[in-house]
N, C-alpha and C positions, 0 to 999 in steps of 0.2 A: 484608594488607602491600601497599604499591603496589609497583607494578613501576618498576625504574629502569632508563632508557634504553631504546632499541629504539622498535619499534612496537607498538600495543595489538594483542593476538591475532589479532583478527578483522578487523582492517585489514591485517592480514599476508596475510591468505587472499584477499584481492581484489585485483583489478588496482589499481594506484597511481593511474595516471592517471585512471581511472573516479572514484575517491573524492575526488582532489584537485579534479577540475572539479566536483563535486556541492557541495563545501563552500568552495570557491575564494572567493566573494563573501562568506559568512560570516566566514572567517578572515579576509580582509583588512580587514573593518571591524568586526572583534570589539571593540575597544577603544571604538567609537563607542557600542555598546549597553551596555556593563558601567557599572553606577551604582555610584558611590563614595561612601561616607560616612566623614568622618575618614581619608582617606587610603588605605583598606581597601574591597575589594569589598563590597557589601550580601551579608548571608547570604542564601541561597536561601529559610529559612523566613520572613524578613523579607520578601522580594520576593512570596512567595505569600500572606501576608497582606495587604500592600498591593494586590496585583492582586484580592482578593478584595473589598475595600473599595471599589477606584476603577475596576476593570474595565479599565486601562489598560494596552494592549497592550506598553508598553516594560518591564513587569515580566518578559514571557513572554519578551522577546529578551534581557532580562537573565540569565534563569536558562539560556537555550539558549547564549548565548556564553560566560557564564562557565564552563559546563560542556561545551562543546562535542565534547570527546573522548568523554565519556561518550554523548552523544545519539548520536554518531557510531555506537559501538559498538552501541548498540541496534538502529539502523538497518542496520548491517554485519551482525549474525546473521541478519537477515532476508535480506538480499542474498545470503549465502554460502548460505542453506539453499533458496531459491527461484530464484536465478538472475535475478533483476529487474535492472534499471538504477536505481543510487542516486539518478541525478540527477532521476527521476520522483518520488521518495520525500522529497525534501527537505522539501518542503511539509508532505507528512504528518508530519514529525517537528513541525513547528510547532503542527500541528491537535491531535497526540497530547498535546502537552505543554499546550496550552490546555486541553482537555478533562479532562486529570488534575489541573491546578490548580483548574480550578471543583469538581470533585467532592471533592478531599480536605480533610483537616481540617487547618487551618493551624497549629494549634500542634503537631500529631503527625506531620506529613509528612518524610516523607525522600525524598532523591534517587532511590533504588532506586523507588521508587513510582512517581516522575514518567516514569522511564525506562522501567518497565515500560508504563506508557499509552502511551508512544510505540511499544515493540515491538509491543504488542496491534494496533493501529491499522495500524501498517504490514505487519503479518503477516496482519491481514485483508484489505487490499487486494490483498497479494501473491497470497494465495489465490486472490481473484476474476479476479487476472489471468492466474494460471496454468491456471485453469479456462476463461477466456475463450479463452485459447490452445491449449488441446488442444480445445475444440469447433471451433475453425477449422480447427486440422489434421485433423480427425475428418471436417470437410466437404469439404476440399480433397482428403484421401485418396480421399472417395468421388467424384471428380471433379465435385463440384457446387459451383458458386459463387452466392451470393445477389447479387444487384443487379447483374449484368452487363448489358450493350445487347442482349444475346440472350436474354431472359428467358422468350421463347414456349416453349422447348424444354424448361424445365424443370418437372418435376411436382413441386410442393411435397409431395405426401401420399408419395411414394416418399423423397424425401429427407428426411421425417421419420421413416419408417418404417426407415429405414437407419439413424438414429441412436437408434432404439429410443423414439421419442416416443409411437406408437400402431401399431396393426395396421391395414394397408390391406385390404379386402376382395377377395378372388380373384374376383370377378365383379362385373359391370357393373352398378351400383346402378340405372342410368337406362334399361336396357333391358329388364331383368327383374323382376319384383315380388319373386321369391323365388331364392334359390341353388341350389334343387331342379329349377326348370323350365328348359326348354330354351328359350333365346333363338331366336327366328325373324326373319331377316333382311326 
């Protein structure tokens, strides 16, 4: 049963200004993208069928604009879970919808399948972003920054070893041939 009144549940969990800014352009021009036939918006199944025939992007925008709240909720689930900025993921909503439309069977497609494609692509990118942020945070916590002007003092082997990439030998390989021998100056 559809909810009456109020905001969609996932949108209510996010900061209103961030969501509004992310979808402001699509909402303002929503009617420009919706294709009407006989005074009614074209069904999404028919739009998927026509997209598969023509590969025209207006059908992607038609589905996105006519079901904007549905796809906004798919993005909002990712934003709420991973804490990423929704404005960075609006393009991924479009890309996820396009990929889903290419892979689906036009005669049996459901809106939930298309929304799941959007959710999965956004989630994948959000997981990559969270991993990158965690790696950058661990590097900054170690006191190392890659790409500074004073790179002469950075020992890359030690930096990688601190992050668990590989082990650094405890002896100087250039001065001794084997770790058991004593190095003479």
